N, C-alpha and C positions, 0 to 999 in steps of 0.2 A: 422593680428588678427584672421581673419576667418580661415586661415590655421591652426593656433595654436589650435583653438577650435575643428576643425575637427580631428586633431591628438589626442587631449585629449579624445574625444569621442571614437576614434578608440582604444586607449589604454584600456579604461574601458571595451569596448566590447570584446577585446581580452582576458582579464582576465576572464570575465563571460563565454566566450566560452570554455576556458580551464577548468574552474570549472565544467561546464556542461558535459564535456567529461571525467571528473575524473582525469585530469592531474594536480594534486595538487601541485607538486613540481614546475612545470613550471608556474603555476598560482601564486604561492607565489613569485617567482622571479620577475614576471611582476608587481605584486601588490606592491612590495617593492620600485618600482620606482615612484609610484603615491603618491600624497599628502595624509597624514594620518589624516587630520583634518576634515574628512567628515563621515557622517553616512554610505554612500555607501562603503567606504573603509573598515569600521569595519564589515559591513554585509558580504562582500566578505571574509574578514579574518575569520569570523565565519564559513562560508560555507567551507572554506579550512580546518579549524581545525576539523569541523564535518566530512568531508570526510576522514580525517586522523584518525578518531576514537579517537578524543581528546575532549570529550564533555565539560570538564571544561573550556578549553580555548575557545571553541566555544561559550559557554554561556557568558563568560566574554566579548568577542568581541561583541556579540549581545547586551549586556547591555550597552557597551560603545557607540554603535550606537544609542541606545535609549536616552542616556544622551545628545548626540549631537542633536538628532531630535526625540522628544517624539511622533511625529506623523508619523514616518516612518513605513509604512505598512510592507515593506520588513523586517525590524528589528523585529517587533512584530511576524511576521510569522516565521522568522528564530528561534527566541528564543522559541516560543511555539513548533515548529517542533522538536527541539532538545530533549525536554522532551517527546513529544508524541511518537517519534520513539524509545525511550529507556525505555518503560514500566513505565513511570511516568506520567500517564494521569491527576492525581489531579493537579500537577503543571501546566501542559499544559492548563487545564481548567481555572485555575487562570489567567494565562497569556493572554489567548484569551478573557476571560471575561473583564479583564482590557483594553485590546486593543479595544474591541467592544465599550466600554464607550468613548474611544478617537475617534474611526473611525466607527461610527455606520452604515455607508453605505457600508462597505467593505464586499463583499460576501466571499472573501477568509478567512477573519478572522472568519466570521460566520461558514464557513465550518470547520475550525480548531476546533471551539468550538463543532460542531456536532460530529466530529471524536473523540474528548475527551470524550463526553457523551457516545459514542458507546463503547469505551474501558473501561469505568467505568460501563458498562452494565446498564446505566440509560436509558432504552429503549424508554420510551415515550418522554423524552426530546431530545434524539438523533433523533428520527423519526421526531418530529416537526421541529427541527433545520435543519436537512438535507433536508427535503422537501422544506424549504424556500430557499435552495441553488440550487435547480434544475433550469436549466438543466445541471449544472456542472457535468462532467463525474464522478468525485470522489464522488459526492453526490449520484448519481445513484448507483455506486458501493457499497458504504457503506450501503445505505438504503436497497438495494436488499440483501446484505449479512445478514443484521439483519432479514429481512422477511424470508429468507430461513432457517436461524438458528432457528428461532422461529416457524417454521412449518406453516407459513402463505403463503402457496403456491399459492393460488388464487390471493392474493394481489401482490405477487412476479411476477406472470405472467403478471398482468396488468402493473406493473412498468417496467418489461422487454420490453413490447411492446412500452411503452413510450420512454425507453432508445434507442431502435432500431430506432424509428422514429427520435429521436433527433440526433443520431449518428449511422447511418446504417453501417458504416465501423468499428465500435468499436466491437471487439470480445466479450467483456464482456456482452453486451446486449443479444447476442445469447446464451452465456453460461448460463446466469441467466434464460432465457426462457427455455432452456433444463432442468435445475435444477428444475424449477417450474413444468414443465410438468412431470418430473420424480416423483416428490413428489405427484402430483395429479394422478399418474398412467394413464396418458393420452398419446395418440399417438403424434408423432412429435419430440420425444426426439432425435432420431438419426439424423434427418435432421438438427435440431438446433445445436447440438453439433458438427457435421461435419462442419457446416458453421463457427462456432467459431474457429475451428482448421484450416480452410482454411485461415482465417484472421490472426491467430496467432498460427503457428504450435508448438511453444514452451510453450504453456499454459498448465502447468502440471495439474491443476484442471480439465480442459476439458478432457484431456486424462484419468484421473482417473474416471470421471463421465461416459465417454463413455465405459471404461472397465467394470465398475460396471453394466451398462445397458446390455452390451454384455454377461456378466456372467449370467444374468437372462434369456437371450435368448438362453442359453446353447451353445453359440459360444465360447468354451473354449480357443482355440488357438488365435483367434482374440482378445478376452478379455485379455489374457496374454500379447500379443504384446502391446496393449494400456497401460496396467498397468505397464509394464516394462518401457515404455517411461515416464510415470508419475513419477515413482520412480527414474529414472535417472535425470529428470529435478528438482525434489523436493525430495531429499533423506529423508527429515523429514516428508513427507506426510503419516501419519499413515494409513489412509484408503486405499491408493494405495497399500501399503505393505500387508494389511489384505486381500484385495480382490485378490491380486496377489497370495497369499498363497492358497486361495480357488481355484483359477484357476489352479494352479499347482497340487493341489489334484485331481481335475477332470481329469487332463491330465496324472495322474499316476506318477508325478514327486515328489515323497515323500521327497527326500533330499532337493530339492529346496523349497518345501512347508515348511519344518521344518525350513530352514534358514530364510524364510520370517516371519514366526510366531515368531522366536527369535528376528528379527528386530523390530517387533511390540512391543514385551515385553520391549525391550531396550528403544524404543522411549517413551513408556508409563512411564517408570521409570524416563526418563529425564524430562518429563512433571511435575513430582512431585517436582523437584528441583526448589526452588524459583528463579525467574528471577531477574537479577541485575537491580537495580533501581538507579536513581540519587538523590542526596541531592539537595534540592532547598531552597534558601533563597533569596527572591526578593531584588535586589539591592546589593547582596553580591559582594565583590571585589575578 
């Protein structure tokens, strides 16, 4: 009996590991061998469908999980996450609000609600909700992003210091410190952004921030190098291309500058195209 239980646990864990690695076909094959009458099965099926970019099937599977277990935190999080990640924050907010009524102590559901408020630009509600989720790293990330975007650089610096104390090895705390210091026009930007890049060399936003700062220091070639890296890592990062064009101009690379300015124009045009959204009807089959 104990051996059977251990094997069953191992089977579920194997599917979850495959999903976490993005190996969805193998995960589906493993999942098909497990009993389908549990919320856990349907949550995993939803995650697989979501990973395969099939949000309709993912939502149906998450709904099925909730019918089997209305108090499943994982099912609520999965359903809300599908809509939050696909530019439908109104639906995500409805889902997370309903979930919070069922599971009022869940920090993760509260965090989902705060992220939905952020996407809806309901700033005060987002800030209040996200602060209640600290010290979760995603709450720090989202709240610091709001403060930087709104020009509240002194508050962002304070929050970045809290973030770094809570998670000193997380590159984002150092990045937000650099962004706040840059916004305040204070010293320490280079030290902070370099530390962020030591912790996560592939963090495009930090390369872009460093490149912008170097541009102001008239270090044209070094700025271009950082901005080229940012653009490689995040081809859709408008500010990286804009500042890279400016660096190329300073270096006398007119053709390269013109190409980057054209990329900026193309990305700006793309931003005008309405982003795809999901239809949402609670309980739809």
